[in-house]
C-alpha positions in Angstrom: 65.0 160.7 9.2 67.9 158.4 8.5 69.1 154.8 8.2 70.8 153.8 11.5 73.0 150.8 11.9 74.1 150.0 15.4 76.5 147.3 16.6 75.7 145.1 13.6 77.3 141.6 13.8 77.1 138.5 11.6 78.9 135.2 11.9 78.7 132.3 9.4 78.9 128.7 10.5 81.3 126.8 8.3 82.2 123.1 8.0 83.8 121.2 10.8 82.3 123.5 13.4 84.3 126.5 12.2 82.9 130.0 12.2 83.7 133.1 10.1 83.0 136.6 11.5 81.8 138.4 8.4 80.6 141.7 10.1 82.1 142.8 13.4 80.1 145.2 15.5 79.8 148.1 13.0 77.7 151.2 13.5 76.9 154.1 11.1 74.2 156.5 10.1 73.1 157.4 6.6 71.0 160.6 6.2 68.0 160.4 4.0 68.6 161.8 0.5 72.3 161.1 0.2 74.3 158.9 -2.2 76.7 156.8 -0.1 79.6 154.7 -1.4 79.9 151.5 0.7 83.2 150.0 -0.2 85.9 147.5 0.9 88.1 144.7 -0.6 86.6 141.4 -1.5 85.4 139.5 1.6 85.2 142.7 3.6 81.6 142.1 4.6 79.9 144.6 2.2 77.3 142.2 0.7 76.6 140.7 4.1 75.9 144.1 5.6 73.7 145.1 2.6 71.7 141.8 2.9 71.1 142.6 6.6 70.1 146.1 5.8 67.6 144.8 3.2 66.2 142.1 5.4 67.6 139.2 3.4 69.8 138.1 6.4 69.1 138.4 10.1 72.0 139.9 12.2 73.3 137.9 15.1 73.5 141.1 17.1 72.7 144.8 16.6 69.9 146.7 15.1 68.9 148.4 11.8 66.5 151.3 11.8 65.0 152.8 8.6 63.0 155.9 9.1 62.4 154.7 12.7 61.2 151.3 11.5 62.8 147.9 12.2 62.5 144.5 10.4 61.2 142.7 13.5 57.9 144.7 13.6 57.8 146.7 10.4 59.1 144.4 7.7 56.3 145.1 5.2 56.6 148.9 5.5 60.4 148.7 5.1 60.1 146.5 2.0 57.8 149.1 0.4 60.3 151.8 1.1 63.4 150.0 -0.4 64.6 148.8 -3.8 67.5 146.5 -4.4 69.7 145.8 -7.4 72.3 143.0 -7.1 74.7 143.2 -10.1 75.0 139.5 -10.5 71.4 138.5 -9.7 68.4 139.7 -11.7 65.0 140.2 -10.1 63.4 139.9 -13.6 61.6 136.8 -14.8 64.2 135.2 -17.1 62.0 133.9 -19.9 59.3 136.5 -20.3 59.6 140.0 -21.8 60.9 142.8 -19.6 57.7 144.8 -19.8 55.7 141.8 -18.4 58.1 141.6 -15.4 57.7 145.4 -14.9 53.9 145.0 -15.0 54.1 142.2 -12.5 56.0 144.5 -10.1 53.4 147.2 -10.8 50.7 144.8 -9.6 52.7 143.4 -6.7 53.3 146.9 -5.3 49.9 148.3 -6.3 51.4 151.1 -8.4 48.7 153.4 -9.8 48.5 153.5 -13.7 49.5 157.1 -13.9 52.6 156.6 -11.7 53.6 153.5 -13.7 53.3 155.4 -17.0 55.2 158.4 -15.6 58.0 156.1 -14.4 58.1 154.1 -17.7 58.5 157.4 -19.6 61.4 158.5 -17.4 63.1 155.1 -17.5 62.7 154.9 -21.3 64.1 158.4 -21.7 67.2 158.0 -19.6 67.9 154.3 -19.8 66.7 153.6 -23.4 64.4 150.8 -22.3 62.2 150.9 -25.5 64.8 149.0 -27.5 64.5 145.9 -25.4 61.3 146.0 -23.4 59.7 143.2 -25.4 62.7 140.9 -25.1 63.3 138.4 -22.2 66.3 139.1 -19.9 68.1 135.9 -21.2 68.5 137.6 -24.6 69.8 140.9 -23.2 73.3 142.2 -22.8 74.6 142.7 -19.2 74.1 146.5 -19.6 70.6 146.1 -20.9 69.7 143.7 -18.1 71.1 146.1 -15.5 69.0 149.0 -16.8 65.9 146.8 -16.7 66.7 145.8 -13.1 67.0 149.4 -12.1 63.6 150.1 -13.6 62.1 147.2 -11.7 63.6 148.3 -8.4 62.3 151.9 -8.9 58.9 151.2 -10.5 57.1 151.6 -7.1 59.0 154.8 -6.1 61.0 153.5 -3.1 62.6 156.0 -0.7 65.9 154.0 -0.5 67.8 152.1 -3.3 70.5 149.6 -2.6 72.9 149.1 -5.5 75.4 146.2 -5.3 77.9 146.5 -8.1 75.5 148.0 -10.6 78.1 148.8 -13.3 80.2 145.6 -13.1 81.2 144.3 -16.5 79.3 147.0 -18.3 80.6 149.1 -21.2 81.6 152.7 -20.8 78.5 154.2 -22.5 76.1 152.1 -20.5 77.9 153.0 -17.2 77.5 156.7 -17.9 73.8 156.3 -18.7 73.3 154.4 -15.4 75.2 157.1 -13.5 73.1 159.8 -15.1 70.0 157.9 -14.1 71.1 157.5 -10.5 72.0 161.2 -10.2 68.6 162.2 -11.6 66.6 159.9 -9.3 68.5 161.2 -6.3 68.1 164.8 -7.3 64.5 164.8 -8.4 63.1 162.3 -5.9 65.6 162.6 -3.0 66.1 158.9 -3.1 68.7 157.6 -0.7 71.2 155.5 -2.5 73.7 153.0 -1.0 76.2 151.9 -3.6 78.7 149.1 -3.3 81.3 149.1 -6.1 84.9 148.5 -6.9 84.8 151.1 -9.7 86.5 154.3 -8.4 84.8 156.3 -11.2 81.4 155.4 -9.8 82.4 156.8 -6.4 83.9 160.0 -7.9 80.9 160.6 -10.1 78.1 159.8 -7.6 79.0 159.7 -3.9 78.9 162.5 -1.3 79.7 160.2 1.6 81.8 157.1 1.9 81.7 154.1 4.3 84.7 151.8 4.2 84.9 148.4 5.9 87.6 145.7 6.0 87.4 142.3 7.6 83.9 143.3 8.8 85.2 146.3 10.7 84.4 149.9 10.0 87.5 151.7 8.7 86.1 155.1 7.6 82.8 157.0 7.8 82.8 160.5 6.3 82.7 162.6 3.2 84.8 162.1 0.1 86.6 165.5 0.5 87.5 164.7 4.1 89.0 161.4 3.0 91.1 163.1 0.4 92.2 165.7 2.9 93.3 163.0 5.4 95.5 161.3 2.7 96.6 164.7 1.2 95.8 163.6 -2.4 92.9 163.9 -4.8 93.7 160.4 -6.3 90.9 158.3 -4.9 92.2 155.1 -6.4 95.6 155.6 -4.7 93.8 156.4 -1.3 91.7 153.2 -1.5 94.8 151.1 -2.3 96.6 152.6 0.7 93.6 151.8 3.0 93.4 148.2 1.8 97.2 147.8 2.3 97.0 149.3 5.8 94.2 146.8 6.5 96.4 143.9 5.3 99.2 145.1 7.6 96.9 145.4 10.6 95.6 141.9 10.0 99.2 140.5 9.6 100.2 142.0 13.0 97.1 140.5 14.6 97.9 137.1 13.2 
């Protein structure tokens, strides 16, 4: 089973009848159980693609298949299989304690009491939730809120987890705790994780496979070792800079 994206395209309508092509006919496959880094410069179309893959946006053209299911006929089943964390937007209720939001998710997704308790024990152990479970998100640090959002997205044991900039603006210690948590969830539950990030350390630490897009176009789809072999260096930050510069040069020639 896998996630299959085929010929995905999305155009935004702007003011004065102008249009912006955000995602341009991209196709790729993500095997179940992998951690995939989905990267590109700002404005590359990453978030738009993720929003289409999670059902938030509808593509203009193309298809998305998750375990053989599609949003047109199997939206509810897909939503039960997927969890989403957007680094800048919390899914938690802003003014009530974190634990109450987690209990709300428990009821929404009909999580059995024993599964809820087991998950809360795991989350508290790795993420240190106990210290702020009874505080509302508005009083939490960014790192604490991100940990709480991760718990909310995984409380119902989804098969697939989309993480959009999960470590942005977070201190070094919190980043490492979150990475440890992601690795453990992937290893123990075989959760497929799609990670968008600008932090090279996240990619080096977590990802087996990388998908790179620029200006809505697929630039690379393969493993991290293969990418390093192509550019003949182990310095991933240097490789990514080269890829982005090559993209700027291509676009300049087109213009």
